PLY file of the C-alpha trace (Angstrom):
ply
format ascii 1.0
element vertex 407
property float x
property float y
property float z
element edge 406
property int vertex1
property int vertex2
end_header
179.35 -60.05 -87.80
183.01 -60.17 -86.75
184.05 -60.07 -90.52
181.96 -58.00 -92.08
181.55 -58.36 -95.75
179.58 -54.43 -96.29
182.44 -53.28 -98.19
182.08 -55.99 -100.73
178.40 -55.44 -101.39
178.98 -52.08 -101.73
181.36 -52.93 -104.11
179.14 -55.51 -106.20
176.37 -52.58 -106.40
178.71 -49.85 -107.74
180.08 -51.47 -110.11
178.25 -51.87 -113.55
179.24 -56.02 -114.41
179.21 -57.98 -110.83
175.66 -55.45 -110.46
174.03 -56.89 -113.45
175.43 -60.55 -112.19
175.00 -60.63 -108.25
173.25 -56.92 -107.65
169.81 -58.33 -106.92
171.74 -61.34 -104.46
173.29 -58.27 -102.94
170.58 -56.37 -102.18
168.82 -59.16 -100.47
172.01 -59.72 -98.69
172.23 -56.33 -97.31
168.71 -56.37 -96.44
169.21 -59.62 -94.35
172.27 -58.74 -92.88
170.81 -54.67 -91.56
168.25 -57.08 -89.72
170.33 -59.51 -88.13
169.51 -59.27 -84.43
168.48 -55.94 -84.65
166.52 -55.51 -82.08
169.52 -57.91 -79.47
171.94 -55.47 -80.15
174.45 -52.86 -82.33
174.26 -54.06 -85.82
176.99 -52.56 -87.43
175.55 -52.81 -90.50
172.90 -50.26 -89.99
175.01 -47.97 -88.64
177.34 -48.15 -92.13
174.16 -48.34 -94.24
172.70 -45.12 -92.60
176.22 -43.07 -93.20
176.80 -44.15 -97.20
177.09 -41.17 -98.92
178.84 -42.94 -102.04
176.47 -42.10 -104.95
177.23 -44.92 -107.72
176.60 -47.58 -105.04
173.33 -46.21 -103.56
172.64 -45.53 -107.51
172.97 -49.32 -108.35
171.34 -50.10 -105.19
168.17 -47.92 -106.45
168.22 -49.63 -110.00
168.69 -53.08 -108.73
165.18 -52.20 -106.08
163.86 -50.56 -109.47
164.42 -53.27 -111.90
163.31 -55.94 -109.40
159.81 -53.95 -108.95
159.46 -53.49 -112.31
160.13 -56.81 -113.39
157.37 -57.84 -111.02
154.73 -55.53 -112.12
155.34 -57.38 -115.73
154.96 -60.72 -114.27
151.70 -59.82 -113.15
149.90 -57.70 -115.79
151.20 -61.21 -117.56
149.34 -63.49 -115.55
146.14 -61.15 -114.24
145.64 -59.41 -117.63
142.13 -58.77 -116.23
143.66 -56.05 -114.14
143.80 -52.57 -116.30
145.02 -50.78 -113.60
148.24 -49.96 -114.38
151.28 -49.43 -112.32
149.58 -47.98 -109.07
147.32 -51.19 -109.27
150.01 -53.77 -109.50
151.86 -52.12 -107.04
149.31 -51.26 -104.05
148.43 -55.17 -104.78
151.42 -56.47 -104.60
151.98 -54.32 -100.93
148.28 -55.70 -100.24
149.28 -59.10 -101.06
151.90 -59.04 -97.99
149.18 -58.66 -95.35
146.16 -60.11 -96.93
144.74 -62.69 -98.69
141.00 -62.24 -99.88
139.74 -66.40 -100.19
138.09 -65.84 -103.49
141.00 -63.63 -105.26
144.35 -64.55 -104.42
147.64 -63.23 -105.95
149.22 -65.71 -108.72
152.97 -64.15 -108.87
154.41 -64.24 -105.20
155.31 -60.83 -103.74
158.76 -59.95 -103.87
159.03 -59.08 -99.51
163.05 -59.65 -99.95
163.06 -56.51 -102.41
160.66 -54.12 -100.81
162.40 -54.65 -97.38
165.65 -53.80 -99.01
163.72 -50.46 -100.50
162.74 -49.88 -96.55
165.67 -50.16 -94.98
167.02 -48.20 -97.60
164.57 -45.04 -97.03
164.56 -45.48 -93.33
167.89 -45.30 -92.53
169.53 -43.35 -95.17
168.42 -39.98 -96.08
171.19 -40.27 -98.61
169.14 -42.55 -100.57
166.16 -40.84 -100.92
167.24 -38.86 -103.89
168.05 -41.87 -105.46
164.12 -42.27 -105.87
163.71 -39.27 -107.51
166.37 -39.82 -110.52
165.99 -41.39 -113.34
168.10 -44.48 -114.44
169.42 -44.75 -117.94
170.29 -48.53 -117.96
167.15 -49.50 -117.62
165.29 -49.45 -120.68
161.27 -48.78 -118.80
158.70 -49.72 -120.92
155.98 -48.41 -118.86
155.56 -44.38 -118.34
157.35 -43.26 -115.00
155.10 -42.55 -111.86
157.67 -39.56 -111.12
156.35 -36.24 -112.13
157.84 -33.37 -114.02
160.88 -32.19 -112.19
159.68 -28.43 -110.82
157.15 -30.38 -108.82
158.38 -30.47 -105.57
159.48 -33.81 -103.78
158.70 -34.76 -100.65
160.95 -36.22 -97.68
160.20 -39.40 -99.03
162.18 -38.49 -102.11
158.80 -38.81 -104.74
156.48 -36.27 -105.73
153.47 -35.94 -103.61
151.19 -36.19 -107.01
152.73 -39.77 -107.39
152.08 -41.00 -103.55
148.64 -39.52 -103.27
147.72 -40.98 -106.75
148.58 -44.36 -104.85
146.98 -44.26 -101.97
143.74 -43.26 -103.62
144.60 -45.98 -105.95
144.38 -48.25 -102.96
141.42 -46.86 -101.03
139.59 -47.88 -104.03
140.52 -51.09 -104.54
140.29 -53.05 -101.18
137.03 -52.79 -99.89
136.47 -56.51 -99.52
134.97 -58.76 -97.17
138.37 -59.55 -95.17
139.06 -56.00 -94.81
142.45 -54.99 -94.12
142.46 -52.49 -91.56
145.85 -51.88 -90.63
146.50 -50.90 -94.58
143.68 -48.67 -94.68
144.67 -46.97 -91.61
148.35 -46.21 -92.64
146.76 -45.42 -96.19
144.88 -42.40 -94.38
148.00 -41.59 -92.36
149.99 -41.22 -95.21
147.95 -38.74 -96.96
147.77 -36.95 -93.70
150.80 -36.49 -93.23
151.58 -35.31 -97.01
149.09 -33.12 -96.53
150.14 -31.96 -93.04
154.10 -31.83 -95.14
152.33 -29.14 -97.84
150.98 -26.67 -95.25
154.12 -26.43 -93.51
155.93 -26.04 -96.99
153.36 -23.85 -98.63
153.29 -26.14 -101.32
150.42 -25.35 -103.72
150.22 -28.60 -106.21
148.10 -28.87 -108.96
146.03 -32.26 -108.35
142.66 -33.74 -108.97
141.77 -33.52 -105.13
138.37 -33.91 -106.21
139.85 -37.93 -106.71
140.93 -38.12 -103.25
138.24 -36.75 -102.07
135.36 -38.90 -104.23
137.87 -42.13 -102.60
137.49 -41.40 -98.69
133.33 -40.54 -99.48
132.82 -43.81 -100.61
135.09 -45.58 -97.77
133.10 -44.27 -95.24
129.81 -45.02 -97.06
131.67 -48.89 -97.10
131.96 -48.83 -93.69
128.57 -47.47 -93.39
127.12 -50.30 -95.08
129.12 -52.67 -93.58
128.92 -51.41 -89.42
127.67 -54.60 -87.83
130.50 -57.12 -89.73
133.51 -54.66 -89.58
132.46 -53.94 -85.80
132.98 -57.40 -84.90
136.83 -57.24 -86.04
137.70 -53.61 -86.32
137.48 -50.23 -84.51
135.86 -48.70 -87.36
135.45 -45.27 -85.39
138.90 -44.78 -85.36
139.42 -44.88 -89.22
136.06 -42.88 -89.56
137.67 -40.10 -87.28
140.77 -40.07 -89.33
138.86 -39.50 -92.90
136.75 -36.92 -91.41
139.63 -35.38 -90.11
141.70 -35.26 -93.45
138.33 -33.63 -94.23
139.30 -31.39 -91.61
142.75 -30.01 -92.69
141.49 -29.32 -96.25
138.19 -27.16 -94.63
140.70 -25.29 -92.27
143.84 -25.30 -93.72
142.61 -25.60 -97.76
143.71 -21.85 -98.27
147.32 -22.80 -97.80
147.95 -25.88 -100.12
145.00 -26.32 -102.64
146.30 -25.36 -105.91
143.59 -22.43 -106.84
140.57 -20.66 -104.94
138.06 -22.39 -107.19
139.32 -26.23 -105.88
138.51 -25.00 -102.15
134.74 -24.07 -103.77
135.08 -27.78 -105.30
135.79 -29.48 -101.85
132.55 -27.77 -100.52
130.54 -28.62 -103.80
131.61 -32.94 -102.94
130.43 -32.45 -99.15
127.49 -30.92 -100.23
127.22 -32.90 -102.77
127.33 -36.40 -100.72
125.79 -34.59 -97.48
123.88 -37.95 -97.11
127.17 -40.09 -96.61
128.20 -37.67 -93.89
124.23 -37.49 -92.57
124.26 -40.73 -92.10
128.07 -41.01 -90.27
126.60 -38.72 -88.20
122.84 -40.83 -86.92
125.55 -43.75 -86.77
127.85 -42.20 -84.45
125.69 -40.50 -82.46
123.59 -43.71 -82.05
126.54 -46.16 -80.45
127.60 -43.00 -78.70
124.65 -42.65 -76.82
124.51 -46.06 -75.58
126.62 -48.11 -73.38
129.40 -50.00 -74.91
132.86 -50.40 -76.02
132.61 -47.93 -79.01
130.84 -45.00 -76.89
134.05 -43.45 -76.79
135.42 -43.64 -80.05
132.13 -42.36 -81.56
131.79 -39.83 -79.76
135.24 -38.03 -80.99
133.80 -38.62 -84.76
130.93 -36.98 -83.67
132.78 -33.86 -82.51
135.25 -34.08 -85.18
131.74 -33.61 -87.69
130.36 -29.95 -86.38
132.14 -28.35 -89.10
131.07 -30.80 -92.22
127.48 -30.74 -90.36
127.83 -26.54 -90.40
128.50 -26.69 -94.29
125.98 -28.90 -95.20
123.17 -27.13 -92.60
124.71 -23.53 -93.95
124.38 -24.64 -97.58
121.71 -27.03 -97.74
118.75 -24.47 -97.43
120.68 -22.06 -99.53
120.69 -24.24 -102.69
116.83 -25.55 -102.54
115.74 -21.89 -102.26
117.54 -20.70 -105.23
116.59 -23.49 -107.19
112.54 -22.94 -106.11
113.08 -19.16 -106.71
114.69 -19.97 -110.18
112.57 -22.71 -110.78
114.67 -25.54 -111.08
114.23 -28.60 -110.24
118.08 -29.82 -110.08
121.08 -27.70 -110.30
123.95 -27.60 -112.45
127.54 -28.04 -110.62
128.08 -24.51 -111.75
124.84 -23.43 -110.22
125.49 -25.10 -107.64
129.21 -23.00 -106.55
127.79 -19.83 -107.67
125.71 -20.63 -104.29
128.78 -21.90 -102.51
130.60 -18.82 -103.35
128.02 -15.96 -103.06
127.55 -17.21 -99.11
130.97 -17.74 -97.76
130.47 -14.88 -95.68
127.57 -16.03 -93.39
129.02 -19.55 -92.66
130.14 -19.98 -89.59
132.80 -22.64 -88.77
134.92 -23.84 -84.89
138.12 -23.62 -84.82
139.63 -27.07 -84.41
143.42 -27.59 -82.57
145.39 -30.09 -83.52
145.13 -31.28 -87.22
148.43 -30.91 -88.11
149.58 -33.05 -85.65
150.87 -36.53 -86.11
152.54 -39.60 -84.49
156.08 -39.41 -85.90
156.75 -43.28 -87.21
159.15 -45.60 -85.11
159.93 -48.93 -85.68
160.05 -49.83 -82.46
158.72 -51.46 -80.55
155.24 -51.47 -82.60
156.53 -52.74 -85.61
158.93 -55.12 -84.19
156.95 -58.21 -84.26
156.05 -57.86 -88.02
159.61 -57.04 -89.01
161.18 -60.04 -87.19
158.42 -61.92 -89.01
158.93 -61.17 -92.32
162.89 -61.30 -91.72
162.23 -65.24 -91.23
159.66 -65.78 -94.09
162.18 -63.70 -96.04
164.79 -66.02 -94.87
162.83 -69.36 -95.28
162.67 -68.67 -99.25
165.84 -67.39 -99.56
167.57 -70.42 -98.20
164.20 -72.91 -100.35
165.59 -70.98 -103.64
169.07 -70.74 -103.34
171.00 -71.92 -106.27
174.01 -73.64 -106.25
175.38 -72.25 -109.40
175.59 -68.86 -107.34
178.09 -70.71 -104.79
180.74 -69.00 -107.15
179.59 -65.67 -104.93
181.67 -66.49 -101.95
184.72 -65.98 -104.27
184.23 -62.75 -105.61
182.76 -61.79 -102.07
186.29 -62.56 -101.00
188.16 -60.95 -103.84
185.75 -57.66 -103.02
186.95 -58.25 -99.32
190.41 -57.68 -100.14
190.52 -54.77 -101.99
191.35 -52.03 -100.06
0 1
1 2
2 3
3 4
4 5
5 6
6 7
7 8
8 9
9 10
10 11
11 12
12 13
13 14
14 15
15 16
16 17
17 18
18 19
19 20
20 21
21 22
22 23
23 24
24 25
25 26
26 27
27 28
28 29
29 30
30 31
31 32
32 33
33 34
34 35
35 36
36 37
37 38
38 39
39 40
40 41
41 42
42 43
43 44
44 45
45 46
46 47
47 48
48 49
49 50
50 51
51 52
52 53
53 54
54 55
55 56
56 57
57 58
58 59
59 60
60 61
61 62
62 63
63 64
64 65
65 66
66 67
67 68
68 69
69 70
70 71
71 72
72 73
73 74
74 75
75 76
76 77
77 78
78 79
79 80
80 81
81 82
82 83
83 84
84 85
85 86
86 87
87 88
88 89
89 90
90 91
91 92
92 93
93 94
94 95
95 96
96 97
97 98
98 99
99 100
100 101
101 102
102 103
103 104
104 105
105 106
106 107
107 108
108 109
109 110
110 111
111 112
112 113
113 114
114 115
115 116
116 117
117 118
118 119
119 120
120 121
121 122
122 123
123 124
124 125
125 126
126 127
127 128
128 129
129 130
130 131
131 132
132 133
133 134
134 135
135 136
136 137
137 138
138 139
139 140
140 141
141 142
142 143
143 144
144 145
145 146
146 147
147 148
148 149
149 150
150 151
151 152
152 153
153 154
154 155
155 156
156 157
157 158
158 159
159 160
160 161
161 162
162 163
163 164
164 165
165 166
166 167
167 168
168 169
169 170
170 171
171 172
172 173
173 174
174 175
175 176
176 177
177 178
178 179
179 180
180 181
181 182
182 183
183 184
184 185
185 186
186 187
187 188
188 189
189 190
190 191
191 192
192 193
193 194
194 195
195 196
196 197
197 198
198 199
199 200
200 201
201 202
202 203
203 204
204 205
205 206
206 207
207 208
208 209
209 210
210 211
211 212
212 213
213 214
214 215
215 216
216 217
217 218
218 219
219 220
220 221
221 222
222 223
223 224
224 225
225 226
226 227
227 228
228 229
229 230
230 231
231 232
232 233
233 234
234 235
235 236
236 237
237 238
238 239
239 240
240 241
241 242
242 243
243 244
244 245
245 246
246 247
247 248
248 249
249 250
250 251
251 252
252 253
253 254
254 255
255 256
256 257
257 258
258 259
259 260
260 261
261 262
262 263
263 264
264 265
265 266
266 267
267 268
268 269
269 270
270 271
271 272
272 273
273 274
274 275
275 276
276 277
277 278
278 279
279 280
280 281
281 282
282 283
283 284
284 285
285 286
286 287
287 288
288 289
289 290
290 291
291 292
292 293
293 294
294 295
295 296
296 297
297 298
298 299
299 300
300 301
301 302
302 303
303 304
304 305
305 306
306 307
307 308
308 309
309 310
310 311
311 312
312 313
313 314
314 315
315 316
316 317
317 318
318 319
319 320
320 321
321 322
322 323
323 324
324 325
325 326
326 327
327 328
328 329
329 330
330 331
331 332
332 333
333 334
334 335
335 336
336 337
337 338
338 339
339 340
340 341
341 342
342 343
343 344
344 345
345 346
346 347
347 348
348 349
349 350
350 351
351 352
352 353
353 354
354 355
355 356
356 357
357 358
358 359
359 360
360 361
361 362
362 363
363 364
364 365
365 366
366 367
367 368
368 369
369 370
370 371
371 372
372 373
373 374
374 375
375 376
376 377
377 378
378 379
379 380
380 381
381 382
382 383
383 384
384 385
385 386
386 387
387 388
388 389
389 390
390 391
391 392
392 393
393 394
394 395
395 396
396 397
397 398
398 399
399 400
400 401
401 402
402 403
403 404
404 405
405 406
């Protein structure tokens, strides 16, 4: 680490010609250097990357990452033609495959861990790189539809638009309910959604997003937890995940008027809760049963019981009124519009409890919680790079020396 090659790497990334030939290797090398003994001593590459503000270099790094992930998606589609889920499906499968490996189904394309690590470090350390993610790159001939929405859509602190992230999270939720349940990833997924909603609430951003897709995915997740209670409880604290999901609904109930696009969106939220009331009823019965017995899950189950108070109030308030409306009008099954009419007509008599702390979250910190994961990841990447290094690329040493001599 005495002789820094940081500037040489930057020169490669900022120059179109050298980037085409050596850009990928330069980005991987930078990711490894940034992670070299970073928990044991001061790493100069971390400091330099964090203050980098040269736009051509950052843009070049963004293009390398973009191209590498696009190539991965192309390979994945070629080998898994039966999966027609689109960009989000392939990307979520790629991220998920870093952590899980179902015995019945494995990806046939190796995950590009090195590029994902480089993307993480760039976003985590350098705020200037964040804007690069939302930019289009004329050098790249993209065959797929861009995941970034129209320029008028506000961007999050992550540099991408909230709808694209919400779509990614929903895609993950609905495609990874499996026997080898990736609990850690589901916790992260729901927490990301929560942070996005907190950001929208704080910034008063009303997104024209199909929120029903998210609500449906979350309810289906609760159904999965209920259906597999015995198996999952042997390995996981499912009550923590259930609590996070319920509190997402509580966020919509309590603060939805600050970020949902229209009043009708709020009506649709209540409609979905009432329509799928059996799932919430079953969840309440389950957590009540567990919380009234002694055992290790008594306390976490009790938290879910308390969190359900407003959802149960909504169900208990509107269900009798819907049944009464159907009886008076001699209708066996109400249409969605008719249920929505009942909902709109009975808000004034609904009483909900104010729940504190719904918009609070724990800020991300890599150390100490994630240190073990990144050590193992860097070890895996290093072994893979050594195994796949080509003797034909040894000319890079000469190239780096040439760039190092540039004043």
